[in-house]
Phi, psi and omega in degrees: 000305185297322178299330180280325179296314179307304182303315181292329177295319178297322181296333180280344186270149176292151175307143177292132180257171182294336183284342186249055166301146189308144174278121180278127186229131180259119175254117183262132179204185181131342179222147176217159172275179190289354184254355182234170181212101182289337178293347173261320187284318185296320174304332183281318176300319175304309183293324168308307183290321187282351173286352171256135174293349185286349187235142167235121191254131161246131177269133179235115183248130185282172169300155176303151178296124176263187182250000186238151177304151173069024173322134178295110177250014178316326182287349178265099180221075187288163176254095179297326186300346177284001190227158182263342179206142172254120176251126185253112169241075187199136174214098181198219179288148182294154177289161180302153188302318182297332186279320168302321181290317185304315178296316170300326171290327173298309179298310185301329182264005172125000174297148175273144177224135174245122181253118175253171194330293186300325183292338174310323183277345188292161168043058186291340175269007189260091193308310182302319178299313181306322177284335177295313186275350183081294168216159186211173188258203203304276179106327188284005185280336173284129184305133180086353185252147178259160183284164168277107178265188178299328178304337182286351176131191184277171168266147177262137182229149173249118184218133166058043168080021180195167177301127177231140175255123182250107176260001183255325187291134183282162170133136173237185190308136179203176175193152175288166169299153178307131176196171175286140181217157181271132161251140190255132173283114182256001183212064188297340185270352181290144181301329180289321189270338191295132182091351174282154180293161172305325178201149177212172182269123170254156189262123158058048185229176179272145163263089176302127187227159175057034175288146185235150169176199171298325177062042187257142164062030184257131172247122179283129170270324184201145175233168170215158179219155165234134190290167190278355180274357169264136183300126180071014168275135185271331196077359182264163174273097188278137179290119186260320180235127182222154174243135185229134171268137184221101186062235177265003187265162178242133185243126170254119178251111188240109183278358186282165163099049181280135173232115177286169192296329181252003183293145168237165177303147350280143177254106194305323176302325185257354167278347176303132177304325177296322174311293180308318178291318182292317184296313175299305178302314181300311178296317171307308186300311181301321183283325195244330193090355180223170186229120177251353188276131184275173179265125182278162182300335178263021169313143178295152175249177183293348181258338193208132170293174180223112179236145182246000000 
């Protein structure tokens, strides 16, 4: 099903011009917590990106996740500078110290970063990473790592037409069970969001809620909400898509795309047309600061999801 989706999306895209040489993207994966499955999610991410001639994707897989703290990650040593954007579908042990520093330097000096659903929970004790992603989730599922608590920073809310930092309301990361939900476009002039409808239905996914962090230099691109009558619903307009500036770098933080530990393809949340289009447009923006990938005619509406 996803292969058909990829082919259909390619057909909807303009031909690559001489001015649009493929963007070199490094997709990092290889570890998940016990609630996710990178072996299913990462191939889907790669296919969506490669469905566009805009991207040339290289896969970098870390050593497998061990069971003890301080796993040796020295064998993982990608050259970030070879790429215009790094896409993280990863939540596990921190990279070796020299690679962590190279990663920070890469983003700070203008490299693009895309943080996907599972990576929202990665590296809770890494201050620079927490600043890159704005706010994040749990984090404590990797041995030796603590959860993001109130000490991690405020929550981000959309209230009264704008971004609000909430440092007083208690609560840490949670989400309702996967379901179809309405996403609201909060930044229609932003390159990633320009041309997207004011609101649309996203299929069978988790609404990450009560995320916490430094919350610096964040633009809320889109929100979603679940009422308090729903288990783990906060009633708040939770940030679902965010753009963050970190030094000269651009970060696209996308909380969508849950794949459970035992799930197999097809994955409705990742088969959703909006998921693939946002992944592509967000990656192009992170790499270049602009977006040329069009919004397809079968993008979901406020009344109907769209699955390929």
